[in-house]
C-alpha positions in Angstrom: -0.1 0.1 -0.1 1.0 3.6 -0.4 2.6 5.6 2.0 2.0 8.8 0.3 0.7 11.6 2.9 -0.3 15.3 1.6 -2.1 18.1 3.7 -4.5 20.3 2.0 -7.3 22.2 2.9 -10.2 20.6 1.4 -10.6 17.5 -0.3 -13.5 17.0 -3.0 -14.9 13.5 -4.0 -16.3 13.5 -7.4 -15.8 15.4 -10.6 -19.1 15.7 -12.0 -21.2 18.9 -12.2 -21.4 19.3 -8.1 -17.5 18.5 -7.7 -16.6 20.5 -10.3 -18.4 23.9 -8.9 -17.2 22.8 -5.4 -13.6 22.6 -5.9 -13.7 26.0 -8.3 -15.3 27.7 -5.5 -13.0 26.5 -2.9 -9.5 27.0 -5.1 -11.0 30.4 -5.9 -11.4 31.1 -2.5 -7.5 30.5 -2.0 -7.8 27.0 -0.6 -5.5 24.2 -1.3 -8.1 21.6 -2.9 -8.0 18.2 -4.3 -10.7 16.6 -6.4 -10.7 13.0 -6.7 -12.6 11.1 -9.8 -12.6 7.5 -10.7 -11.6 8.6 -14.1 -10.5 11.9 -15.5 -12.6 11.1 -18.5 -15.9 11.6 -16.1 -15.1 15.3 -15.2 -18.3 17.3 -15.7 -19.5 14.3 -17.8 -23.0 14.5 -19.3 -24.1 10.6 -18.9 -27.9 11.3 -19.4 -29.5 14.3 -21.4 -27.0 16.4 -23.6 -28.7 19.9 -22.6 -28.1 22.2 -19.7 -31.3 24.5 -18.4 -34.6 23.8 -19.0 -37.8 24.6 -17.0 -36.7 26.1 -13.4 -33.1 24.5 -14.2 -32.5 27.5 -16.3 -33.2 29.7 -12.9 -30.7 27.6 -11.4 -28.0 27.9 -13.8 -28.7 31.4 -14.0 -28.1 31.9 -10.3 -24.7 29.4 -10.3 -23.3 32.0 -12.4 -24.7 35.4 -10.6 -22.7 33.9 -7.3 -19.5 33.2 -9.4 -20.1 29.6 -10.6 -18.9 28.0 -13.9 -21.7 26.2 -15.4 -23.0 29.0 -17.2 -20.0 30.5 -19.0 -19.2 26.4 -19.7 -22.5 26.1 -21.4 -22.0 29.3 -23.5 -18.9 28.1 -24.8 -20.0 24.7 -25.8 -23.7 24.6 -26.9 -25.2 23.7 -30.2 -28.6 25.1 -30.0 -30.5 27.3 -27.4 -34.3 27.9 -27.0 -36.1 30.3 -24.3 -38.9 27.7 -22.9 -42.3 29.3 -21.9 -42.5 32.6 -23.9 -45.9 32.5 -24.3 -46.3 32.8 -20.6 -45.2 35.0 -17.7 -41.4 36.1 -17.1 -41.6 33.9 -14.1 -41.4 30.9 -15.7 -39.4 31.6 -18.6 -36.5 29.1 -18.7 -33.3 29.1 -20.8 -32.4 25.7 -22.5 -29.4 24.7 -24.3 -28.2 21.7 -26.0 -25.0 21.0 -25.4 -21.8 19.5 -27.4 -21.1 16.8 -25.0 -17.6 16.1 -25.3 -16.7 19.6 -26.0 -18.8 20.5 -22.4 -16.7 18.0 -20.6 -13.6 19.0 -22.2 -14.0 22.7 -21.4 -14.7 22.3 -18.0 -11.7 20.0 -17.5 -9.5 22.6 -18.9 -11.3 25.2 -16.4 -10.1 22.9 -13.6 -6.5 22.3 -14.7 -5.9 26.0 -15.2 -7.1 27.0 -12.0 -4.7 27.9 -9.1 -4.8 26.1 -6.0 -6.6 23.2 -7.4 -5.2 19.6 -7.8 -7.0 16.7 -10.0 -6.1 13.2 -8.9 -7.6 9.9 -10.5 -8.1 7.9 -7.5 -11.1 6.3 -5.8 -11.5 7.6 -2.3 -12.5 4.4 -0.1 -12.4 5.8 3.5 -13.2 9.2 5.3 -11.1 10.0 8.4 -12.5 11.6 11.3 -11.8 12.1 15.4 -13.8 13.0 18.2 -15.0 16.6 17.9 -13.1 18.5 20.9 -15.3 21.6 20.2 -18.9 19.6 20.8 -20.2 22.4 23.0 -19.6 24.7 20.4 -20.9 22.7 17.2 -22.8 20.0 18.4 -21.3 17.3 16.1 -19.9 14.2 17.7 -17.2 13.9 15.0 -14.8 16.1 12.8 -13.4 15.4 9.7 -9.7 15.1 9.5 -8.7 13.7 5.7 -9.6 10.8 3.1 -7.7 7.6 2.1 -7.9 6.5 -1.3 -7.7 2.7 -2.6 -4.1 2.7 -3.3 -3.5 3.5 0.5 -2.5 7.5 0.0 -3.7 9.7 2.9 -4.8 13.3 2.3 -5.2 15.3 5.7 -7.7 18.0 5.1 -9.8 20.7 7.1 -13.1 20.1 5.2 -14.2 17.1 2.7 -17.1 18.1 0.3 -18.8 14.5 -1.1 -19.8 14.8 -4.8 -20.3 11.2 -5.5 -23.3 11.1 -8.0 -24.4 8.0 -9.0 -21.3 6.1 -8.7 -21.2 4.8 -5.1 -22.0 0.8 -5.3 -23.7 1.5 -8.8 -25.0 -1.0 -10.9 -26.5 -0.5 -14.4 -29.6 -2.7 -15.3 -30.5 -3.7 -19.0 -32.9 -6.4 -18.8 -31.3 -9.4 -17.3 -28.0 -8.0 -17.8 -26.3 -6.5 -14.8 -23.1 -4.6 -15.2 -21.3 -3.1 -11.9 -20.2 0.0 -13.2 -20.8 3.7 -13.3 -22.6 5.3 -15.6 -21.4 5.1 -19.7 -19.4 1.9 -18.2 -16.9 3.8 -15.9 -15.8 2.1 -13.0 -18.0 2.6 -9.9 -17.1 3.8 -6.4 -17.4 0.3 -4.6 -15.9 1.3 -1.2 -16.7 4.3 0.5 -20.2 3.4 1.4 -19.1 1.1 4.3 -16.9 3.9 5.7 -19.9 6.1 5.4 -22.0 3.8 7.4 -19.3 3.3 10.0 -19.4 7.0 10.3 -23.2 6.6 11.3 -24.2 8.3 8.1 -27.8 6.7 6.7 -27.8 5.6 3.2 -30.3 4.9 0.9 -30.7 3.6 -2.7 -31.9 5.5 -5.8 -32.1 4.6 -9.2 -32.2 6.9 -12.4 -32.1 5.6 -16.2 -31.1 6.8 -19.9 -32.4 6.4 -22.9 -30.4 4.4 -26.0 -28.1 6.4 -28.4 -28.8 6.0 -32.3 -26.8 6.0 -35.5 -28.0 9.4 -36.9 -27.6 8.0 -40.2 -30.3 5.4 -39.7 -32.9 8.0 -38.8 -35.4 9.3 -41.3 -36.0 12.9 -40.1 -38.4 13.6 -42.8 -41.1 11.8 -40.9 -40.3 14.0 -37.8 -40.8 17.5 -36.7 -38.0 19.7 -37.0 -37.4 21.8 -34.1 -35.0 24.9 -34.5 -33.5 27.1 -31.9 -34.0 30.4 -31.2 -33.2 33.3 -33.8 -31.7 35.6 -31.1 -29.8 33.7 -28.6 -29.4 35.0 -24.9 -26.4 33.5 -23.2 -26.8 31.7 -19.6 -23.7 33.7 -18.3 -24.5 37.6 -17.4 -20.6 37.9 -18.1 -21.0 36.4 -21.8 -21.2 39.1 -24.6 -24.3 38.4 -26.3 -22.8 38.7 -29.5 -20.3 35.5 -28.6 -23.4 33.0 -28.7 -24.7 34.0 -32.2 -24.1 30.9 -33.8 -25.4 28.4 -36.6 -27.4 25.9 -34.4 -28.1 22.2 -35.4 -31.3 21.1 -35.2 -33.5 18.6 -32.8 -36.4 16.5 -33.9 -39.6 15.7 -32.3 -41.7 12.5 -32.8 -44.0 10.2 -30.9 -44.6 6.8 -29.7 -47.7 4.8 -30.4 -49.9 1.8 -29.6 -47.4 -0.7 -31.2 -44.7 0.9 -28.8 -46.8 0.5 -26.0 -48.0 -3.2 -27.1 -44.6 -4.1 -27.2 -43.6 -2.5 -23.9 -46.8 -4.1 -21.9 -45.8 -7.3 -23.4 -42.5 -7.7 -21.8 -43.1 -6.0 -18.8 -41.9 -9.3 -17.0 -38.5 -8.9 -18.2 -38.2 -5.3 -17.0 -35.9 -5.2 -14.1 -38.4 -2.3 -12.5 -41.5 -4.3 -12.5 -39.7 -8.0 -12.3 -38.4 -6.7 -8.5 -34.7 -6.4 -9.9 -34.3 -3.0 -8.8 -34.0 -1.9 -5.4 -33.7 1.9 -5.9 -36.5 4.2 -6.1 -36.6 6.1 -9.6 -37.7 10.1 -10.2 -41.4 10.6 -10.6 -40.9 13.4 -12.9 -38.0 11.7 -15.4 -40.0 8.1 -15.4 -39.1 5.2 -18.0 -41.0 4.7 -21.0 -42.4 1.7 -19.2 -43.6 3.9 -16.2 -45.3 6.2 -18.6 -46.8 3.2 -20.5 -48.0 1.8 -16.8 -49.1 4.9 -15.2 -50.4 6.8 -17.9 -52.2 4.3 -19.7 -55.0 6.4 -21.2 -52.4 8.3 -23.5 -51.8 6.9 -27.0 -48.8 8.4 -27.6 -45.5 10.0 -25.7 -43.4 12.9 -26.9 -39.7 11.6 -28.4 -37.1 14.2 -29.1 -34.3 13.2 -31.0 -31.2 15.4 -29.9 -27.6 15.4 -31.5 -24.9 14.6 -28.7 -22.3 17.0 -30.4 -20.7 18.2 -33.4 -18.5 15.5 -34.4 -20.4 12.3 -33.4 -23.3 10.8 -35.0 -25.0 9.8 -31.8 -28.1 10.9 -31.2 -30.3 11.0 -27.8 -33.7 9.7 -27.5 -35.1 11.7 -25.1 -38.4 10.4 -23.6 -37.6 7.2 -24.1 -35.4 5.9 -21.1 -36.0 2.1 -20.2 -34.2 -0.6 -18.7 -35.7 -3.5 -20.7 -33.6 -6.0 -22.9 -31.6 -5.0 -25.8 -33.8 -6.7 -28.3 -37.3 -5.5 -26.8 -35.5 -2.0 -26.8 -34.7 -2.1 -30.6 -38.2 -3.8 -31.3 -39.9 -0.5 -29.4 -37.9 2.2 -31.0 -38.5 0.8 -34.2 -41.9 1.4 -33.7 -41.6 5.4 -33.6 -42.0 7.0 -37.0 -38.6 7.6 -38.3 -37.0 5.3 -36.4 -38.1 2.3 -38.2 -34.5 1.2 -39.2 -32.9 2.7 -36.5 -29.7 1.2 -35.1 -28.5 1.6 -31.4 -25.0 2.8 -30.6 -25.7 2.5 -26.9 -28.5 0.7 -25.5 -30.7 2.4 -23.0 -30.2 1.2 -19.2 -31.1 2.0 -15.6 -28.5 2.7 -12.8 -29.0 2.5 -9.3 -26.5 4.1 -6.8 -26.1 4.6 -2.8 -27.1 8.0 -1.8 -28.1 9.6 1.6 -31.4 11.2 3.3 -30.5 14.7 3.4 -32.3 15.3 6.5 -28.9 14.6 7.8 -27.5 17.8 6.4 -27.8 21.4 7.8 -29.2 24.2 5.0 -25.4 24.9 4.9 -25.0 21.2 3.3 -22.7 20.3 6.4 -23.6 17.0 8.1 -25.0 17.6 11.6 -23.3 15.1 13.2 -19.8 15.4 11.5 -18.2 18.8 11.5 -16.4 19.8 8.2 -18.2 17.0 6.2 -20.3 18.7 3.4 -21.9 17.3 0.3 -23.5 18.1 -2.8 -25.5 16.8 -6.0 -27.2 13.6 -6.4 -25.4 11.9 -3.5 -27.8 14.4 -1.5 -30.8 12.7 -3.4 -31.7 14.9 -6.0 -31.9 14.7 -9.8 -30.3 16.6 -12.7 -26.9 18.3 -13.4 -28.3 21.7 -12.6 -29.4 20.7 -9.0 -25.9 19.2 -8.5 -24.1 22.2 -9.5 -26.0 24.6 -7.3 -25.5 22.5 -4.6 -22.1 21.8 -5.3 -21.4 25.7 -5.5 -22.9 26.2 -2.0 -21.3 23.0 -0.3 -18.0 24.7 -1.8 -18.7 28.2 -0.6 -19.6 26.8 2.8 -16.6 24.4 3.1 -14.5 27.8 2.6 -16.4 29.6 5.1 -16.1 27.1 7.6 -12.5 26.9 7.1 -12.0 30.6 7.5 -14.1 30.5 10.5 -16.7 32.7 8.9 -20.5 32.8 9.1 -21.7 30.3 6.4 -24.6 31.5 4.1 -28.0 29.9 3.9 -29.9 31.2 0.8 -33.6 31.4 1.9 -36.8 30.6 -0.4 -37.1 34.0 -1.1 -33.7 34.8 -2.5 -33.0 31.9 -5.0 -34.2 28.6 -6.5 -31.0 27.1 -5.0 -32.8 28.4 -1.4 -35.9 26.3 -2.3 -33.6 23.3 -3.7 -31.7 23.3 -0.7 -34.4 24.0 1.9 -36.7 21.1 0.3 -33.7 18.6 0.4 -33.2 19.3 4.1 -36.6 19.9 5.2 -39.2 17.8 3.6 -39.3 13.8 3.0 -37.9 12.9 0.0 -38.4 9.5 -1.3 -37.3 9.7 -4.7 -34.7 11.7 -6.7 -35.6 15.5 -6.1 -36.3 17.4 -9.3 -36.5 21.4 -9.4 -40.0 23.1 -10.6 -41.2 26.3 -10.9 -44.0 25.1 -9.0 -42.1 24.6 -5.7 -41.1 28.0 -5.7 -43.7 30.1 -3.7 -42.0 33.3 -4.7 -41.5 32.6 -8.2 -42.4 36.2 -9.7 -39.6 37.4 -7.8 -37.2 34.7 -8.4 -36.8 34.9 -12.3 -34.1 33.8 -14.3 -33.6 37.4 -15.7 -33.0 39.0 -12.5 -30.7 36.4 -11.1 -27.8 38.8 -11.3 -29.8 41.6 -9.4 -30.5 39.1 -6.5 -27.3 37.1 -5.8 -24.2 39.3 -7.3 -23.9 40.9 -4.2 -23.4 37.7 -2.4 -21.1 36.4 -4.8 -19.1 39.3 -4.3 -19.0 39.3 -0.6 -18.0 35.7 -0.7 -15.2 36.5 -3.1 -16.2 34.9 -6.2 -17.2 37.9 -8.2 -14.9 40.6 -9.3 -15.5 44.3 -7.8 -16.0 45.1 -12.1 -18.9 42.8 -12.2 -20.8 43.6 -9.1 -20.2 47.5 -10.0 -21.8 46.6 -13.5 -25.0 45.1 -11.3 -25.1 48.3 -9.3 -24.9 50.5 -12.5 -27.6 48.3 -13.8 -30.0 48.7 -10.9 -29.7 52.2 -10.7 -30.4 52.5 -14.5 -33.5 50.3 -14.2 -34.7 52.7 -11.0 -34.0 55.9 -13.0 -36.1 55.0 -16.0 -38.6 53.4 -13.9 -39.0 56.9 -12.1 -39.0 58.7 -15.3 -41.6 56.9 -16.9 -43.9 57.2 -13.8 -43.2 60.8 -14.1 -43.6 61.4 -17.9 -47.3 62.3 -18.3 -49.2 62.3 -21.7 -52.5 64.0 -22.7 -55.3 63.0 -24.7 -54.0 64.5 -27.8 -55.1 63.3 -31.2 -51.6 62.1 -32.0 -51.8 60.1 -28.7 -55.4 58.7 -29.6 -54.4 57.8 -32.7 -51.6 55.7 -31.4 -53.9 53.9 -29.1 -56.7 53.3 -31.6 -53.7 51.9 -34.0 -52.5 49.5 -31.1 -56.3 48.6 -30.5 -55.9 50.1 -27.1 -58.7 52.2 -25.3 -58.4 55.9 -25.7 -57.6 58.4 -23.0 -60.1 60.1 -21.1 -57.4 62.2 -19.2 -53.8 62.4 -18.9 -51.5 59.1 -17.7 -48.1 58.2 -17.1 -46.1 56.3 -19.4 -45.8 53.7 -16.9 -49.6 53.2 -16.7 -49.5 52.8 -20.6 -46.8 49.9 -20.3 -49.6 48.2 -17.9 -52.0 47.6 -20.5 -51.5 44.2 -21.8 -51.7 45.0 -25.4 -48.7 47.8 -25.3 -45.0 47.5 -24.4 -42.2 49.6 -23.8 -40.9 49.1 -27.1 -44.0 50.4 -28.6 -44.3 53.2 -26.6 -41.1 54.6 -28.0 -42.7 56.5 -31.0 -44.9 58.6 -28.5 -42.0 58.9 -25.9 -39.6 61.7 -27.1 -37.4 62.0 -24.0 -36.4 58.2 -24.3 -32.7 57.7 -24.1 -30.8 54.5 -25.4 -30.6 51.7 -22.9 -29.0 48.4 -22.6 -31.7 45.4 -23.8 -31.3 43.7 -20.1 -32.4 47.1 -18.4 -35.2 47.7 -20.8 -36.4 43.8 -19.9 -36.4 44.7 -16.1 -38.0 48.2 -16.8 -40.9 46.6 -18.6 -41.1 43.7 -16.1 -41.1 45.6 -12.8 -43.8 48.0 -14.4 -46.1 45.4 -15.7 -46.0 43.4 -12.9 -45.7 45.6 -10.0 -48.8 45.0 -8.1 -47.9 41.2 -8.1 -44.5 41.9 -7.2 -45.7 44.3 -4.3 -47.9 41.5 -3.2 -45.3 38.6 -3.2 -42.8 41.1 -1.2 -45.5 41.5 1.5 -45.6 37.6 1.7 -42.0 37.5 1.7 -41.9 39.7 4.8 -44.1 37.4 6.9 -41.8 34.4 5.7 -38.6 36.3 6.8 -40.3 37.0 10.2 -40.3 33.0 11.1 -36.8 32.4 9.4 -35.4 35.0 11.8 -36.5 33.0 14.8 -33.7 31.0 15.5 -33.8 27.7 17.6 -30.7 26.9 19.4 -28.8 24.0 18.7 -28.9 22.5 22.2 -32.9 22.6 22.4 -34.2 19.6 24.0 -37.5 18.8 22.4 -38.4 16.4 25.2 -38.6 19.7 27.4 -41.2 21.2 24.9 -44.4 20.3 26.6 -48.1 20.1 24.8 -45.8 18.8 21.5 -47.3 16.0 19.6 -45.2 13.0 19.8 -44.8 12.8 15.9 -44.1 16.9 15.7 -41.3 16.0 18.7 -39.8 13.0 16.6 -39.7 15.0 13.6 -38.1 17.9 15.2 -35.3 15.7 16.9 -34.7 13.8 13.5 -34.5 17.2 11.3 -32.8 19.9 14.0 -34.1 22.9 12.4 -32.2 26.0 12.5 -35.0 28.3 12.5 -39.1 28.1 13.5 -39.4 28.9 9.6 -37.9 25.6 8.7 -39.6 23.9 11.6 -42.9 25.0 9.9 -42.2 23.1 6.6 -41.1 19.9 8.2 -43.8 17.3 7.2 -45.5 16.1 10.8 -45.5 19.4 12.3 -48.6 21.3 12.4 -49.3 25.0 13.0 -50.4 24.1 16.6 -47.0 22.2 17.4 -45.3 25.6 16.0 -47.5 27.8 18.0 -46.3 25.8 21.1 -42.9 25.9 20.0 -42.9 29.7 19.8 -44.2 30.0 23.3 -41.2 27.5 24.6 -38.6 29.8 22.9 -40.1 32.9 24.6 -39.9 31.6 28.0 -36.2 29.8 27.0 -34.9 33.2 25.8 -35.9 34.7 29.3 -34.5 32.1 31.1 -31.0 32.5 29.1 -31.2 36.3 29.9 
């Protein structure tokens, strides 16, 4: 065995989307960081869908960028098609989605990591965590403290913090019908040794599963039988620091087709050969990204399901069959795929498979993503029971930031539900009972009109700057943007137009009600049939402003009433979040608490009354009892 010993500040275990963000955050904040991966070929790997963003996920990428993360910049460099989803709906649910060149995305991110100061990439399997009894237990309440990691070859890395970002690699096995391979995604080596160490440290584990569809040879598909899907004519970048002109590229097309009753009949006839329905798979799969078998069984009333054919990159003929993930045997897969219009003669480059893996119940974590019982141990990504590249990257970034702040003995950061989708994501993970891989959705955010993807920089740049991941120049640019927005909104509210003939003709031309008295420009913009851009011909005082400023001006004026209403809701929410619960509070001493509530509060150890109120099984009556107890508790402390 190796006798290699090294001392670093942070060890990041796993180099997927969570690990990359975590490691970059730590290194950029000046900490000596080593990132471990079972294969350097898996850095920022996209083992499933070849895209970044999408509904609500686009919000996460924008927030990662606003805080100083890398995902948005990387997809801007490597996308091959981009589209803004939900344009026909309100701005709260507009979400950017981009097809990536998978190989280029991974290569570009690896290049960033390789050239980052204070960061070392190490191809090695971490098989054991080192921890000691915590001598500062009176302060942190954690019984253990992390001290390092050991690799499979016996190398020891002493460190002050560890961030676990193992993704779907822990004791992974891939299933395709009766065939089972004990590998990670894409046939890469699984991590088979770390789970035992985690169990020995008292960390509770669970088994989840996910899946991926087949990849087809482009030359075997008939696109004439499919509907061509184009990207946006004018591409909007993910990163706020990307020049919009740099992303105006020649885009590739995707294609839409559908399953049919023949497809469904083949699936139904072979359900007994599916590991999911044969009871071979132990893990729980994602509800919102089901296999085609699940779709056919659970949505039996539907006679067809959408199938998107998406290119994997510019330099490959592999096409991703989105919407048809499966764990059926290879012969059944080929038969069912060949019933889909345009795929009658398809040839599989890679067959579909399900993958199951070890992960944790995230109720063991604080909202900082630090383990409650092991000081200095953080985690992010699918290891925390989530799904998706974007959810993983968001958690990795926050785990990296908080591990760095922990080492520097500074207050850690918790983004709350009113600040960011990242706040909603992490709060849901650590507060609510999740029995399946968690997926972010806009419907999960109570304050989604405030948490739009277009204003992520206005919401979060300051935090990124204060942490040290956003430059002064970028932060000052956001302050300037905010000032321009405020000035223009104020000008529009103070600019009055009368019921002159020209104004009335303008309104008639745009099918808008004529004026009976003078109104300000902002009132006209509030009319659904009018817009800021349309009013340019009657607004002689208007000066040129950047497109992103104009976008904010229009949204803030048109939705002012709704925004004010949500801001009032946030005020009430903040009051509950500010009511902190002492870490050493003994809930057994809180009289009149129902037994279920007491058990849940002991298990979750909420940091605030607000968090306690969101725990399943804790009723409003329990919260009232807790509030009264806390008031008396504070008086005794004084």
